Every structure is written in C-alpha cells, then in structure tokens.
N, C-alpha and C positions, 0 to 999 in steps of 0.2 A: 575624771582632766585630773590635771593637777595641777597644781599652786606652784608656779617657778619666777625666779630671779634671773631673770636674765645677766650672763657669763659668759668670760670670755670663752671661745668651742662653739658655745651651743650653736646649734642650726633651726633654723625657721623655713615655712616657707610661703612666702608674701605673696602674693596674686600671681599664685600658680608658678613662681619663680624660688629657688632653693637658695641659698644665703647660707655665708657661717661670720655670727660675731667673733669679729675679730677686736672689739674694744672700745669703753665708754671713752670720751671726750671730756677736756674740761667746759666745757659750757652745759656737758648733757646731753650731746646727742650721743647717738648708736653706730658705730659704725661699720657695715653688713660688705659682704663679699660675696660676686654672686659665683656661687661652687660652678658654672658651667664655661664663664669667659673671664671671672678675673675680676671682673669691675665692681667697682669697688661705689658707692652708695653711703648716704647719715640717714639719718629719720631721728623721731624723737620716742619719748614715752606714748602721748596721747596721741598718734598719729598709730601709732602699733597698737595700739585700747579703739582705739573708731576702727582699722582693721579689722580684732578682732572681734565686734560686734557684728560689722556687718559678713563672718565669718567669710574671708580676707584671709586670714592668719593663720598656722597653725604650727606648734612653738613643739624644738623634737627637742627632750630633757637629754643632758648627760649622762648619757648614763658607764658604769663596765661595762656590760654589754650586752647581747644583742635579746637576752635573754630576762635583764633586767628590762626592758623597752619595753615587751611582750607582757611582762608583770605587770609593768605602770597604764599596761589598755586596759587592762582587765576591772570586774568588779571586786570590790572585796567580801560584798556580803556572799556571792556567786561562790564561795568557798566553803567548806565543809566544816562543821563547828568545831571539829579540834584543831585543823590549821589552822581555825583562827584562834581561838587563844591561846596556843600557842605561837602567834607569832605581837599578842599584844602581852605578853610573856617576857619575850624578848625584846619589846621596848620595851617594857618595864626597868627591864636592866639598860639598855641604853641612854635612857631618860636620866635617873636614877642617877648613871657617871656624871652627865655634863650636870644635873645639878649639885657632884659633889667638888664642881671643877675639876677635871679629870676629863680634857680636850682630844692630849696626846698620852696613848697609851700606853704604858709602860712597867715590865712584869708585875712589880713588888706593893707600887699605890693600887693599883689594877686588880691586884688577888685579894687586899682587905678590902678595900669597899665593895669585890665581889659579894666576900663571906657574908657583910653590914647589913648588905644587900636583903639577901638571902636570910637571913635575920626576921628580918623587917617582912617580908614577902612570905615566909616561913616556909622557904624551900627546901626541900630535905635533896633535891641532887637540884644543884647550885650551875652557873654552866660555868667551865671550865675558863684559863685567860685567851687560847689562842682561839674558840669560840669567842668570845667577846670577840675580839678582834674578827675572826672574820664576819660577822653580823654591823660591825662597822663599814666595813669593805665595803659590803653586800647592801646595804642602805643607806651611807652616807651619815653624818654629821644630828641632819634633822631625822633617821630614820621614819623613811617611809612605811606604815604598815606593810603597802603592796607588796615593797620587798622582801620584809619578813615572812610573805607565806611560804613555807617550804613548795619546792617546784615537783613535788611527787610524780605528778600526770608526762613529768617530761625523762623522768626514768627509764633508765633499763637500755637497751640495744631500739636505736631506730634505723641502720640499716636495712634495705631489700635483703632479705638470707632467702629468697626464694631465686634471685637470679634472673638476668632476662632474657633469655631461652623460654624458661619454665612461666614465669609474671606473662611474656607475650600468646603461649602457648593456653593459659587461661581464660584471659582476654579476650577471644578469639573463642574459647568455647563458650563463654558466660555470655556469647554475643547473639554465637549463633544456637546456639539450646537454650541457653533460662531466661534471658531475656524473649521470648515467643510468645507467643495463646496460648504453645500445650504446657506447658506451667510444667517442664519438668523439675523433677527434683535438686537438692543436688548432694542426692546419692549419689544418683541417675548421671550429672555430671564428671562426679570422682571417677563415676566407671569409663566414663572415657576418655578421660583426660590421663590415666593409669595407661589407656590401652595406646593413644595418640607417645605418649613418652614412652613406653616400651618400643615400638615403630621408632624411632627418632633414635634411645641407643644403639639401636640394630646397629646402627647408619656410625655411631661414633666410638672412638678408642678406646680400653679402659678408661682409660686415666680423663677422658672427654664425659663421663656420667651423668646426666642429669638424673637427679632424687627426687619422688615424687611426693607431692605432697600432704599430711593426711585431711581423712576428712574435717575434722576440727578446723586446721589452717585455713581449707577454700568456705567453712562458714563464716567464720571471718570476714574472708577478703567478700561476702554473700554480706554480708552488714554495713560493710566499707559504702556499699552501693547508693549511689543518691534511693530512698526511698515513693520519690515520686517516680523521677522516669523503669523505677520497677515497678511497680503500680501500672503505671500508662503502658508498659510492652507485655504486663502478662495478662492484666487484666482490661485493659485500654483507657483511653483520655479517656472518657466518659466516669467512670469510675477514681480517674485519679485526681477527677473535678471534685468531686464530691468528698473524698476523703480532703482535700489537703489546700481545695479555695476559700478563700476568707464566707463565712455563712453574715451576709447582709439584715442587719435584724427589722423586723418588722416592725411600721407604727405600731407605738401601744392603742390600744380605744380606750378614749376619756369620756364616755358617755356608753348607756346603754343602747343595742344596736346599732352601735355605727361601727362592727364587724362584726356579719352573722357566718361564721367559719361550720361548714357544710357537703356532708362522703357519704359515703355508701359503707354496709359491709358486711359479711356472714355471721349471723347470732351463733355462739361458738356453741350451741344446745339445739337437740333435738327433739321437738316437740310431737307431739300425738293427736289423732282427728277426738272431736270430740264427744262423736259417736260411735265410731268402730272402735276407740284405741289402736289404731295401729299410725306403725311410727311416720310420719308427714313427713320430713327431713329437716335441713334449715333453713328457720324463716329470716330474708332480707330485712336490713333494720339503715332506715335512709333518716340522722338524724340532723338538725341546727341548732350551733349552739356558740352563745353567746359571749363574744371576748373579753368584754367590761367586765363580764359580775362571772366568767362561768356558770354563765345559766343552762338549759335548755330548753330554749323555746318550743320546740314541737320537733314529732318523730311522725315517721310513717314506718308500721311491723306488719310482714306481710308475704307470701309469696311472689309478689311480683317486681319481676329483673330491677335491676338500673335502669332505669330509664327516662322522659321524662316526666311520664305520667306520677309515678314514684316520686322524681324530687315539687309533681306540684302538689300534688296529693301533704308534704311533709313541709311544703311553705305553708299552704293555705292550713294547715292546726298550727302554725309560727302564729300569726298571723291575724287569723282569731281569736278573741276572749274562750275560755278554761270553764267557763261558768258551769259547762252539763258536765265536770268531770265528775262532779264528789254524789250528784246525781246518778252520773254512770258505771261508777265506780264505791261505795260506801265503806268500804272496804279504808280508800286515803283517808290519810284524819289532816291533812293541809289542806292551801289550795293552791294554786299556781299561779300563780300572780304575770303571765310571761304573754305579752302577746305587743301586738304590732309588724309598723311595716318599717324594713331594716334600712340604714343607711349603704351598708356595701356586702355585696355577699363575699365572698373567701369562698372558694373554688377551683377542684382540679382539671386535666385538660378530659377530662371523660368526656364520651361522646355527649351523652347528656348534659352539659352543661355547655354544648358548644349549637348547640341547635337557633336556630330565629325566634321555638316562643318563648323563651326561655328568657331572651335577649328581647326581645317586640314588651314579654311581662313585665323587664326590670325598667324598660326606660318609658313604659305607661303609672308605675309607680315612683318616678325617680329615684332608683335602685343602680348606684355601680356593680359594676362584677369587678374582680381582680382574679386572673386566672393565674396558682401558682405556677412553677418551672414542673414541667415532667419527670417525674420517679423522684423529687425532692418533697416531701411530708414534713420536714419542719417550716414549711409553709402552712400549715395549717396543725399547729402543735395543738388548738386546745381538744381539737375534734379529736385528732387521732390519740392524743393524753383519755379522752373520754371515754375513746372507744375501748384505753387496756384496762382502763379501772372497771365497766363495765362488764369484761369478761373474766377480769383475776379478781374482784370481791365480790363482785354478784353469782355473774352465770356461770361462772366453774367453780358453782358451789351447791348446785341444783345435779340430780339424776337427770341422766342424757347427754353430759353437757361433753362435749366430740374434744376441748384445750386447744389452746391456741398452738402448743406446742404438739406433735403428734407425737413424743420423743416420753411426752409427761402420760402419754393412755395408757401405756405397761399392759398390763390384760383388761382394764376395763372396755366392754361394748357400749359404746353410747346408741347403739337402736334398741340392745336389749335393758337398755336402762331407762332408757327414757321414759319416762309416764306422766310428762305434762302437756295436759291438754291447753291447745291452743289460746283454748277463750282464757284460761288460769293466765298461759303468759306476760298473754294483755295484759292484764289488770296487777300480777309484781310487777311486772317494768313501768307500768306508771307507776305503780304504787313506790319503790325505791329512787325512780326519777323524782317523782316530791316530796318525800317524806326522807330518804334517806342522801341524797344525793346534795340536792338541794340546800340542804341542811346541813352539812357535814362540813367542817372549815378545808378548805380548796389552800394546799400549800404553794400555788399558783400564783396567785391573787392577796395572800396570806392572811385567807377572813370567809366568813360564810356565803358561799353565793346568793342564798334568796335576801340577804342583810344588804350584799352589796349589788343588787339589782332595783332592792326597793329604795334605795337613798339614793340611787344611780337618777332613781325616776323621777325624785322629788326637785333633782338640782336639773335635770334635763328632760321633760319630760316625753316618752319617747313619739313620734305618728303615727294615725289612728289610720285605719280603714274608714273610707268615706258613708262606704256601705256593702254590705254585705255580699247582695245582688253581683254588685260592680268588682268583689272581687274573683265572686266563681265566675264572672262571665270574662276578664280577663285572665284567668288560670286555664281557659279552653285553648286548644292547638287549631290554629288558622289553615284554611283551605280557601282556593274561589273557586264558581260552580255560576251555574250559567240561570237564567229566571225568569221561568216557563210562567204560559197561566196554567199548566197544570204541576205551579210548582215548582218545586229542588230538589235531583234527582241526587243522591250520595252514596255512597260504597251500596249499588242497589236498592237500595231505598227510602221512600220517599215523603216529603215531608211538604206540607200545605197547609196554607193560611194565608183568612180572606181580604186583611189586613196588605201583609207586605204581595198576594199574585197584583192588590187596587194601583200598585205601585205602577204599573206599565202602564194605565191611563191617566201619567202623570207626565204630560214635558218635562217637567223642571229630574225626573228621572235617566227621562232619557238622554239630556241633557249631560246628565252626571253620572253615567254612564252609557254610553255611545253601543256598544257590546252583547251591555244588557246584561256581563259581567260581575259577580255583587262577594264579598270579605263574608265569608261563614267561620261562627267560628263552633267549637263540639265539645265536649267534655268525653274525652274517652274510655271511662268508667259506663255513662249511659247515655247510648244512643238514641232515649228516643225524645227527644228536643235537637234543636239547632240554634244560637242564632245567626240572625243577616245584619247584616248593615246595611245599613241605610245610606246611600252613598250625597244621599241632600245636607244632614242634618249629622253625616256624622255618627249615628246612634246605632247601638246590634238592639234589633226585637225577636224575641223571641217566637220561633216556628217549629210546629207541634206535628212530627211523623205522622202519614195519612193513617186513620178509623181503621184500616183494615190489615197493618200494619207494625198498632199499638198492642198487641200481645205478643210478637212475635222480638220488638222493642224494646220494649218497659226492661231497665234495666241489662241488655243486653251489652256488652262489653268492646270494643271497637278487636281489640284480638280472636274475644268466644266468632265476636259477628267475620273476623276474618278465618277463624278456623271455618266456621260452618261453609264456606262462603269455597275454603278449598278441598272441604269434605265430598261436598255439592259436584264439585267440577274429577276431582279423581274417583270417589267412588262409586256417587249414583249416577255420572257420565251425563249431565244432562244440563239442561240452561241454570241459568240461578233467578228464579222466578222465587215468590214468597212463598208457596209450595212448598219446594223443592228448598230453602234453609229452614219453615217453619219445620217438615219432614226431618232433616238432618241436625237441627235443635235435637230433637228430642233422643232419633239415633246414637248423640252424641253426649249429651245424660244420662242415659242408661248404661251408657258405657263405662264414664263418671260413675255411677253411683255401683257398678261393678268394681274397677278398679278399686275404692274407696277400702271397700269391702273385704275386696281379695290377700291374703295374707302375705303367697306366692308373689307378687304383685314388684316390681321393682320399685325403688325408693324412687327414681324419677318419674315412674310412672303417676305414682303418690304427689307427690310434690306436685303434674303439673296440671293430676287430678285437683288440686287443694283450689290450684292457681283460678282454675276454672270451675268454681263455688263461687269461687268467692272470698274467703278464707285469709279476714287481715283488710281484706279494705277498708278501705274512708268509710264515714257512716254520717255524711255531710248530713243529709235529708233528716236524719235521727239525733244527730249534733243539736241540729236549730233545732223539734218538736224541744227537744229538751231543753235548752237556753230558755224560750216562751215558755216551758213551762215553772223554771227556776227564775223568773225575771223577778217577780213579786215580794219569792223567799229573802229575807234578809241576809247579805252576805258575810263571812264566819270571819275571822278575824286573822288575819297569817299569823300564826307561829314563827318565833325566830331564834328562839331558842333549840342548843343542837337536840334531837330526840335519841331517843332508845333504839341502841340497834334494831334492826329488821328481822321484828320475828312473822316464820312463814300466817296470816290467818287463818282459822278454823273455819273457816267456809267464805270461799270466792263467792261469784254472784255469775253464774255459763253464760255469756252473752250471746247474745242471740248471735247467726250465721251474718255475715257481713256483704253486700249490697256487690255487687259486682264490676269492675275497675276494667282499664285497659290497658295499655301498655305496647312493646316495642316492636315491629310488624312480625309477624309470624314467619314461623320458617318450616323445611319440612321437616326434620327431627321431631318438632316440636307436633309438626301433626301425625309421626310414626310412634309418638306416645299417648295419642292416645286410639289411633288402635290395631297396630302393628305389634305393639304389646299386651294385647288383650285377647290376643287369639284371631287376630281379625289378615289374611293376608293383603301384603300391600298390594292395589291395583296399576294397573300398567294401561290405564286407559286413552283417550285419549286427549290430542292438547285442548287445553280449555279453548270452548267458544265464551261468543259476548264480549261484548265490551266492557274492559278493567273500570 
C-alpha cells in the first residue's frame, strides 16, 4: 500500500473505469477524464474515500518508469537484509538534505551537505553528487523506501537467447517426453533435443544453423515449469493433490476421549516362542490413542492380522478398567488410569473399520465414527506419531529389531538376533506404555500425557460402561439363524438351551419372529457360547454349545474352526461332523506343535502356528478374575512425576499362553501353511459336500 496525494496526471480505476486526474477545481472538487471515451466527470475526496473503503477505487501513482510501479507493489520486508539496509542509508541522505533546506540540487551546496552528513553518519564512503541526483529522480522528494531498493533481480539480459525455433522444439519435447508418467530424466530429454536439432540443421543453410542449448540451460527451463503441473503429469493427480492442496486442520479434542484415534502396525521386532525359542515373526499392534492427552487408552498385541476381531480386542482393552495390570505385570510401577467410552473414533478406510459389526457397536455405545481420506495419514496424526515413537525410541533399541527403514539394517539380521520371548515382549511393551511414554513430556501437547488425562477427567469425567457383560455382548459379531426344537446350528456346531427353545411355545415369539429367524452374537475368540436375541424384549440370552461338543468348542476360535472344517473337506474327504472335526483338530494341533519346534520351518509357517496356538490373544476371562481378586486391595496413587529412563527388569513374569481368538475368514494359503509346508502333500479331493 502507498500513501498518495492525488495530483495532476495521476491515473485511477473507479468502478471498473480508468480515469486521469486533470485538475483540482476551486471548490475542492476533482476533475477526472475517462481515458477510453474522453468523458469528464467530477468527484470529491469524500466520495473517493467511500469508494476506496468499498473496494471500488484503485489509484495508480505517477512514477518515472514501469519498474518503479512494480517496486511500489512489492513488500519492503520481502527484500534481503543487505538491500533493505542500503535503501535505509539512501533515505537518510535524502532526508538529511531536505532538513538542511536543499530542495533543488546544485553541485556546490549539495557536495558540502553530503560531506557533513557523512561525518554525522560515520560513513567512510559517502555518495557522490550524481548518485544523490539519481536517488532523488528515482524516489522523489518523499523518498519512498521501496523505490530506493536496488533492482538486482532485474539486472542482466532478459531477452530469450534460444530463438523461437529452438524454444518450440524444447517445448514440444518437454510436453511429449518429460511431462509423462514414465518420468524421463532431463539428461534423456537433452539427448533427444540434440538429435532433433541436428536433423533440423541438415535441412538449413550454413547461415541458419540452430545451436543446441546445454544441459544446464535445459535444467533451468524445467525449473521454470509449474511444479504442480509437473507433479500431476509425472506422478498423477492424487500426488499433486497431496503435495499442493491445503490441509484442513482437524478439530482439537477438548476433553479426554473426545476423539480416539485407532490404527494397526507391524511391530519392528522379531520375537521368539517362549518354549522353543524359535523366531515367530513380527506381531501385529492395534492401538487406541486419546487425542486430547496422547495417552494410550488400550491396545492389542499378537499375531492376529488386522481384522474386526483385533479391533474389538483393542476396544475392549481400552474401555475396561486396568485394575488387573499391576497384578499381571508386577514390574510396572504406576497405574494405567485410562478407561471409558470414547465420543468419537478416528479411523482410516481399512476393511476392518468399514464393516457393519463395528458400526453397530458404535451406534449402541453412542460413538461417532470419522473415516479419514484414503492415504492421508495426517488426519490421524496422534496415532501415527505414537507408532514412530514406539519404533524409534523403544523397539529399535531391542535385539531382533527389523528397523523401520531397510537401509538402516546394514548387515544386521533380525531373525538371528531375535531373543525376546513373546511373553516378555508383552510385559515390556506394557511397562514402556505405562511407565515411560505416558510419563514423559509430549511435545504435541506440551505436557505429560498422564497429567493431562487426570486433569481433563477432573474437569470432564469420561463416560463409563454400564456393565462389563454388556460390553462383551456388544463386541460380539452378528449373524442370523433359525431357532428349532433342536436349538441353533451355527457353523456346523449345535447350541442348545431349554430356556431359549422354550420360546417356541410362546405365541408372542411367533408374532415377533414369524419365520423363527433370530439374531445371534458370537465371540470369534471362543465359540463355546453364543448370545441369542429375544425378539420379544430385545435382550440377548447366553446359549451354550451342546454338551457333546463342549470339549471341541471350548476356547475354539472362528479362524481355527474354519481351518479345521477346510481340513476335513480337503484332507479327510469326509462330511463335517463332530468326530471328523475332533480328529482334524488333533491332527492340526500335532502339525502346529511340530512346526513350532522345527528350526527349518518357514517364518510364515511359524507365524501362522503362533496364531493357531493363540499367542498374544486377549485374556478377557483371566483379566476379569484378576480384577475380582484385586477389587478389595487399596489403589496405589498414580505417579505424576517424570520417571527415570526405562531399565530392563531383572526378571519378568512369564505370561501363560493366551486363549484362542478369532480373525478374518480363512484363506487357502493359510491352510497351506498348516499342512503343505510341513511335509504333507496338498490334497486334490472332491468338492466340499454338505451345507456350508
């Protein structure tokens, strides 16, 4: 912006018309002339001020050159410091001359005044008389600082020295070969440019030859291209959008559990089996992070791939109180105060986050779901940052680390260096989360997470689960089956309950469910029971598996059951019945035990075997027992001071093998892991028989 006093000859744009100032009349009005039509009109200072406020007026000051006009449109503070200081020095001299009364420059008095000003400014190199005249012509009497800045960027030759013909060839090559998904290099483009120019020169006379520009010139021309256009042409619209579009800031969480971010990762660490000490592979880690305090509210660590089941396991762990923690892991010095129902879950677009099971659960618990755009992890920045901190500051310091970047490994072999049993890994991850991460200052909130959580809960208490059994029921997966006098058949298993079968005698049941179809909920980690919805009162009632199938179904996961069923059809070539299922379970368990003990087994085989055994699965029943046992004990005060750096405990309690749980549907390649890779030839039996 420039302060302007309207004078004769100034140009202004008023209401989209360009005018020239002719003169100021005796009554103070300003006479204007339209440049396009020559029409004259008068206006006043007040009218111009109102038009300026409304954005309808723009004044173009009278300057000696186009370069001066461009200088007035620039911000003085955008120039380098040396150019700004040089402009200030020039203005001091011009202002000093005006204060000494030298308005009209003449040689003698001006030189004397320059000498005196140089002594006053302690300037060993004062400007000459001609330099002062040049400064005055450029900036005027008022000496606008912007007009006194050296136009260094305007120096040099600004004409196109390539010539129109060479320029046309370069533009064509850049459009056809550089701005393409093949991403050819500038060196390749220059090679083709030289060939094109040589071919053109053969058709020209000796006096009309074109010179081939250097590679450096071509690089400079590429730099002048619009970077967004280059990215879009070479990497695609999505890459350009991610690189250049503005990122909308996410709403800040105002209290604990206002927003909980959730995601999965592969742990950067190989662990070994507790019994055989053979490497099992890298476990999966599903974690919930409170955005307000950055506290980890719960997680799942095990060999279950990302699925609805691992999501539900992490949510169960996040919502339940952690009273069992210090009993299960006595090495942990502090308590884990996080529990409660979140207001919102921030998730990505993974398949496990898009199913109806999670959607129904959140609807019943009054939890909003927000899905972030695909491949835009900054929408879940808190949990992504947690993964980086976990890997960089903790896991990569342990033997058996795989490093996040393969280039960091060098000659390090994570499989050969893997010495941490999985039970120990569980213990030290819990200890790091509770005793280290939550009690060190977090730069994102400029506070210690546990302190932020406790203060936030005092100001805004979190929502609690009404009853643990209701939480377990809501976390189950939903299906529909027909109720018969023999009970309910589900995945070739039979569930019987006198109470539920008795519903068939009630006319109200037939009125609510004319086709006898009822909704059931099952826990994928244990098929010993299901929950059947009573359509008369909208309540779920527990229904156990038939007594004859109890031994088979207890602690049996859905993934194990489907694996066994596939084994029965493909290997045993028999109908799916209880005897065949039991025999198949024994066979597969023997194969798994053999795979866990074989040093030459493939890593994927042992990882699948670890999943079969149930390593790392959620022990909801055992934690409930621990909660009951410690209910009468007084709670320890939660430490808020920053603890010392984590030292590996001298002896960690070895965890018992976890109970089985479920996962995503079984695939043939997983079946191959169980028998084909253990020396059993792949069967080619008949097609599956019986109803699935």
